C-alpha positions in Angstrom: 113.3 73.6 94.6 114.5 77.2 95.0 116.5 78.1 98.0 115.3 80.4 100.8 117.7 83.1 99.5 116.2 82.9 96.0 112.7 83.1 97.4 113.6 86.2 99.5 115.1 87.8 96.4 111.8 87.2 94.5 109.8 88.6 97.4 112.1 91.7 97.6 111.7 92.2 93.8 107.9 92.1 94.0 108.1 94.6 96.9 110.2 97.0 94.9 107.7 96.7 92.0 104.9 97.8 94.4 107.0 100.7 95.7 107.8 101.8 92.1 104.1 101.7 91.2 103.3 103.8 94.2 105.9 106.4 93.3 105.3 106.6 89.6 101.5 106.1 89.2 99.8 106.6 92.5 101.7 109.5 94.2 101.3 112.0 91.3 97.5 111.2 91.1 97.1 111.7 94.9 99.1 115.0 94.8 97.0 116.3 91.8 93.7 115.4 93.5 94.7 116.9 96.8 95.8 120.1 95.1 92.4 120.3 93.4 90.7 120.0 96.9 89.6 116.4 96.4 89.9 113.7 99.1 89.5 110.7 96.9 91.2 109.5 93.8 90.6 106.5 91.5 93.5 104.9 89.7 92.4 102.8 86.6 93.9 99.3 86.4 91.7 97.8 83.7 88.2 97.0 82.6 86.4 93.7 83.0 83.1 92.3 81.9 80.3 93.0 84.3 79.5 89.3 84.9 83.0 88.5 86.1 84.0 88.6 89.8 86.8 91.0 90.6 89.8 89.3 92.2 92.8 91.0 93.6 96.3 89.8 92.9 99.2 89.5 95.5 100.8 92.6 93.9 97.6 94.6 94.4 97.7 93.5 98.1 101.3 94.7 98.4 100.3 98.1 97.1 97.2 98.3 99.4 99.4 97.4 102.4 101.8 100.1 101.6 99.0 102.6 101.3 97.5 101.5 104.6 100.9 102.0 106.2 101.0 105.5 105.0 97.6 106.2 106.5 95.3 106.0 103.4 92.0 104.2 103.1 92.3 102.1 100.0 90.6 99.3 98.1 90.5 97.7 94.7 87.0 98.0 93.3 84.8 98.6 90.4 83.9 102.3 89.7 81.8 104.2 87.2 78.9 102.9 85.1 79.1 99.9 82.9 79.7 100.7 79.2 80.2 99.0 75.8 83.8 99.3 74.6 84.2 101.1 71.3 85.6 97.9 69.6 82.3 96.1 70.4 79.8 98.8 69.5 78.9 97.2 66.2 78.2 93.8 67.8 74.6 92.5 67.9 74.7 91.8 71.6 77.9 93.5 73.0 79.2 92.8 76.5 79.2 95.5 79.1 82.4 96.2 81.0 83.2 98.2 84.1 86.4 99.9 85.0 88.2 98.8 88.2 91.2 100.1 90.1 92.5 101.5 93.3 90.1 103.8 95.1 92.2 105.8 97.6 91.0 108.4 100.1 92.5 110.4 102.9 
């Protein structure tokens, strides 16, 4: 069993990871979109088969909470149309995938 101090250190580390992701990946995308006159930006996380259910991770929740605290509306969701990945184009019956990520508006 880990001590409370060790658990707090793990929690603090995860919180710093979320803060770093905000500063390195999300902030530049928001700034670029705002300068282009947009009020929404989508940040790609990955792609997933269309039949799977999207589940958020605790780390995604931390990032969302930080965005809410800054006054943004944010969610993790699918966006765009389903597509066949290039690697599967030659398959007889390829699986369709959809992109998902943070959808942030202000």
